[in-house]
C-alpha positions in Angstrom: -8.7 -35.4 -17.3 -9.8 -38.0 -19.9 -8.4 -37.5 -23.4 -6.7 -34.3 -22.2 -3.8 -33.1 -24.4 -0.5 -33.4 -22.5 2.1 -30.9 -23.7 5.6 -32.4 -23.4 8.4 -30.6 -21.5 10.4 -28.2 -23.7 13.5 -29.0 -21.7 13.3 -32.7 -20.7 16.9 -32.8 -19.5 18.4 -30.9 -16.5 16.1 -28.3 -15.0 13.3 -25.9 -16.0 11.1 -23.2 -14.4 7.3 -23.5 -14.3 5.2 -21.1 -12.2 8.1 -20.4 -10.0 9.0 -24.1 -9.5 12.6 -24.9 -10.2 12.1 -28.5 -11.5 15.2 -30.6 -11.5 15.4 -34.1 -13.1 16.2 -36.7 -10.5 16.1 -40.4 -9.8 13.1 -41.0 -7.6 12.1 -44.1 -5.7 9.0 -46.0 -7.0 7.1 -45.2 -3.8 6.8 -41.5 -4.6 3.6 -40.2 -6.1 3.2 -37.5 -8.8 1.6 -34.4 -7.4 -0.5 -33.9 -10.5 -1.8 -37.3 -11.6 -1.4 -39.2 -8.3 0.3 -42.1 -10.2 3.5 -43.7 -9.1 6.9 -42.3 -10.0 8.9 -43.5 -13.0 12.7 -43.9 -13.1 13.3 -40.2 -13.5 11.0 -37.5 -12.2 11.0 -33.7 -11.7 11.4 -32.5 -8.2 11.0 -28.8 -7.2 14.1 -27.5 -5.4 11.8 -25.2 -3.3 8.6 -26.9 -2.3 9.8 -30.4 -3.1 6.8 -31.5 -5.2 7.4 -34.4 -7.6 5.9 -34.6 -11.1 6.2 -36.6 -14.2 7.7 -34.9 -17.2 4.4 -35.3 -19.1 2.5 -33.7 -16.1 4.8 -30.7 -15.5 3.1 -28.5 -18.1 -0.1 -28.9 -16.1 1.3 -27.1 -13.0 -0.9 -24.0 -12.4 -0.1 -23.1 -8.8 3.0 -21.1 -8.0 5.7 -22.5 -5.8 5.1 -21.7 -2.2 8.8 -20.8 -1.7 8.7 -18.3 -4.6 5.3 -16.8 -3.8 5.2 -13.9 -1.4 1.6 -12.9 -0.8 2.4 -9.7 1.3 4.6 -8.3 -1.4 2.0 -9.1 -4.1 -0.7 -7.4 -2.1 1.5 -4.3 -1.6 2.4 -4.1 -5.3 -1.3 -4.5 -6.2 -2.4 -1.6 -3.9 0.5 0.6 -5.2 -0.6 -0.1 -8.8 -4.2 1.0 -8.2 -3.2 3.9 -6.0 -1.3 5.2 -9.0 -4.1 4.5 -11.5 -6.8 6.1 -9.2 -4.5 8.8 -7.8 -6.9 11.7 -8.8 -10.2 9.9 -8.6 -11.5 12.0 -5.7 -11.3 15.2 -7.8 -14.1 13.8 -9.9 -16.5 12.8 -7.1 -19.0 15.6 -7.3 -22.1 16.2 -5.2 -25.0 14.1 -6.5 -27.9 15.9 -8.2 -31.1 15.0 -9.9 -32.0 11.3 -10.1 -28.8 10.2 -8.3 -29.6 12.4 -5.3 -33.1 11.1 -5.2 -31.7 7.6 -5.2 -29.9 8.3 -2.0 -26.4 8.9 -3.5 -24.1 11.4 -1.9 -21.7 11.8 -4.8 -21.7 11.3 -8.6 -18.5 10.2 -10.3 -17.6 12.0 -13.5 -16.2 9.1 -15.5 -15.6 10.8 -18.8 -13.7 13.7 -17.2 -11.6 11.3 -15.2 -10.6 9.3 -18.3 -9.7 12.4 -20.2 -7.4 13.6 -17.3 -5.3 10.4 -17.3 -2.1 9.9 -19.2 -2.5 8.0 -22.4 -0.9 4.8 -21.1 -3.4 4.7 -18.2 -6.5 5.8 -20.0 -6.6 2.8 -22.3 -6.4 0.4 -19.4 -9.0 2.3 -17.3 -11.4 2.4 -20.2 -11.4 -1.4 -20.0 -11.4 -1.5 -16.2 -14.5 0.7 -15.9 -16.5 -2.2 -17.5 -15.7 -4.6 -14.7 -17.9 -5.4 -11.7 -15.0 -4.6 -9.3 -14.6 -1.1 -10.6 -18.3 -0.4 -10.5 -18.5 -1.6 -6.9 -15.4 0.6 -6.1 -17.2 3.7 -7.5 -20.7 2.8 -6.3 -19.5 2.3 -2.7 -18.0 5.8 -2.8 -21.0 7.4 -4.4 -23.3 6.0 -1.7 -21.0 6.8 1.3 -22.3 8.8 4.2 -20.2 12.0 4.4 -20.7 12.1 8.2 -19.2 8.6 8.8 -15.9 7.0 7.9 -15.9 3.7 6.0 -12.6 2.0 6.9 -12.2 0.4 3.5 -12.5 3.7 1.8 -10.4 5.6 4.3 -7.5 3.3 4.1 -7.3 3.4 0.3 -7.6 7.2 0.3 -4.8 7.5 2.9 -2.6 5.2 0.8 -3.0 7.7 -2.0 -2.3 10.6 0.4 0.8 8.8 1.6 2.0 8.4 -2.0 1.3 12.1 -2.5 3.2 13.1 0.7 6.3 11.1 -0.5 6.4 13.3 -3.6 6.6 16.5 -1.5 10.1 17.5 -0.6 9.5 19.4 2.7 7.2 19.7 5.7 6.1 23.1 4.4 4.8 21.8 1.1 1.3 20.9 2.4 1.7 17.4 3.6 -1.5 15.8 4.8 -1.8 13.4 7.8 -2.6 9.7 7.4 -3.7 8.9 10.9 -5.9 5.9 10.0 -3.1 4.3 8.0 -0.5 4.7 10.7 -2.8 3.6 13.5 -2.0 -0.1 13.9 -4.9 -0.7 16.3 -7.2 -0.9 13.2 -5.1 -3.4 11.4 -6.1 -7.1 11.1 -3.3 -9.5 11.7 -5.2 -12.8 11.5 -4.4 -15.0 8.4 -6.8 -17.5 7.0 -5.7 -20.6 5.1 -7.6 -22.5 2.4 -9.0 -25.9 3.3 -7.0 -28.9 2.2 -8.4 -32.3 1.1 -6.7 -35.7 1.3 -5.2 -36.9 -1.9 -7.2 -39.4 -3.9 -6.2 -41.8 -6.6 -6.8 -40.6 -10.1 -6.8 -44.1 -11.3 -9.7 -45.0 -8.9 -11.6 -41.8 -9.8 -11.2 -42.5 -13.5 -12.5 -46.0 -13.1 -15.6 -44.7 -11.3 -16.1 -42.0 -13.9 -16.0 -39.2 -11.4 -13.0 -37.3 -12.8 -14.3 -33.8 -12.1 -13.3 -34.0 -8.4 -9.8 -34.9 -9.4 -9.1 -32.1 -11.9 -10.6 -29.5 -9.5 -8.8 -30.6 -6.4 -6.1 -28.5 -4.7 -2.5 -29.3 -5.7 -0.4 -30.2 -2.7 2.7 -27.9 -2.7 3.3 -27.7 1.0 6.3 -29.9 1.8 5.1 -30.3 5.4 1.9 -32.1 4.3 
């Protein structure tokens, strides 16, 4: 990016960690290209021991994508769901039958936000007070307020059964009122297809800068896949 401030490496000798990349200072041949600026390598460059990307010392601080070797999407998704299952553990208690204008508007339930916030532990309530102002949370609640009680929405059912599963794990015996999670355990409803983001061929930053079209450079995808 023209006139962009380049923060120098704090540890220019040896190795350093940035976004999961273990960058090690090595002698690189002059045919190698920096993954950030697309310019040729200098005498010493940083190479990631995991995904093998090569960057100048001056460019390393601009790395914003995590190392593909250190990044585990399935574990992150599981941790994300567990976190929100804990935060919204009791939300269904505050879904009351809709009345008045909400009922006329076609809503089945009305979420009692104030009562829900008061019921939360202090360390959760402060975060939820901020979260309730986001579009994502409003869509989460709105979808449940409009749900047809006679039909099952898979997106709602699976999250509710994750909460039930968490609740069941906290009960010590089969006689303590465990509830079934048939939808969650039925793998026939699971989607196993993965989608990958589109990749674009690398382009020369020098040529782009000369043409004045630098926006396409700074917004392009960083190549971190060692097979490409």
